[in-house]
C-alpha positions in Angstrom: -148.6 -55.6 -154.2 -152.7 -55.6 -154.1 -154.7 -54.4 -151.5 -158.7 -55.2 -151.3 -160.9 -53.9 -148.9 -164.3 -55.8 -148.0 -167.6 -54.8 -146.4 -170.4 -57.6 -146.6 -174.0 -56.1 -144.2 -176.2 -58.5 -144.3 -180.1 -56.9 -143.3 -179.3 -53.9 -143.7 -182.8 -52.3 -142.8 -182.9 -54.0 -139.6 -186.2 -55.9 -140.5 -187.4 -58.4 -138.0 -187.9 -61.7 -140.0 -189.9 -63.6 -138.5 -188.7 -67.5 -137.3 -190.8 -68.7 -135.0 -194.8 -68.0 -136.0 -197.0 -67.9 -133.4 -199.9 -69.9 -135.1 -203.0 -68.3 -134.0 -202.0 -64.8 -135.4 -199.4 -65.8 -138.2 -196.9 -63.3 -137.2 -194.3 -63.8 -134.1 -195.2 -63.6 -131.0 -195.5 -60.6 -128.8 -196.5 -60.0 -125.5 -200.4 -60.5 -125.2 -200.7 -62.5 -127.9 -203.3 -65.7 -127.5 -200.6 -69.0 -128.0 -201.9 -72.7 -129.4 -202.9 -74.9 -126.2 -199.3 -76.9 -126.1 -197.3 -73.7 -125.4 -196.6 -72.2 -122.4 -199.1 -69.1 -121.8 -196.8 -66.5 -119.8 -199.7 -64.5 -118.9 -200.7 -67.9 -116.9 -197.1 -69.0 -115.3 -197.5 -72.2 -113.1 -194.6 -73.4 -111.1 -196.0 -77.0 -111.0 -196.0 -77.0 -114.5 -193.7 -79.3 -115.9 -193.6 -77.3 -119.0 -192.5 -74.2 -117.1 -188.6 -74.9 -117.9 -189.5 -74.8 -121.7 -187.9 -71.8 -123.9 -191.1 -69.2 -122.7 -192.9 -67.6 -126.2 -190.9 -64.5 -126.3 -187.5 -65.9 -127.3 -185.0 -63.7 -129.0 -184.7 -66.7 -131.1 -188.7 -65.8 -132.9 -186.7 -63.5 -135.3 -183.9 -64.0 -137.7 -180.4 -62.2 -137.1 -180.2 -58.6 -136.6 -177.7 -56.8 -139.4 -174.9 -57.6 -139.4 -171.7 -55.7 -140.6 -168.2 -57.6 -141.7 -165.1 -55.8 -142.6 -162.0 -57.1 -143.8 -158.9 -56.4 -145.4 -157.0 -58.5 -148.3 -153.2 -57.8 -149.0 -151.4 -59.8 -152.1 -148.0 -59.8 -153.3 
């Protein structure tokens, strides 16, 4: 019989890797940053604006996945 244990860790240091870059600043959007004309600026929200249903620039998807732990056990006969 053979038993093995697996541990897989991604993003060990929990570094916030930018996925959606703010073209004005060159990094992920942070509150108060300037945004391009075609983005909805959360500092000036107009309820009559048809773009108000779009995701805001501070969407959590602007960063890649945080730290993940995956563990498993394999048993072979």
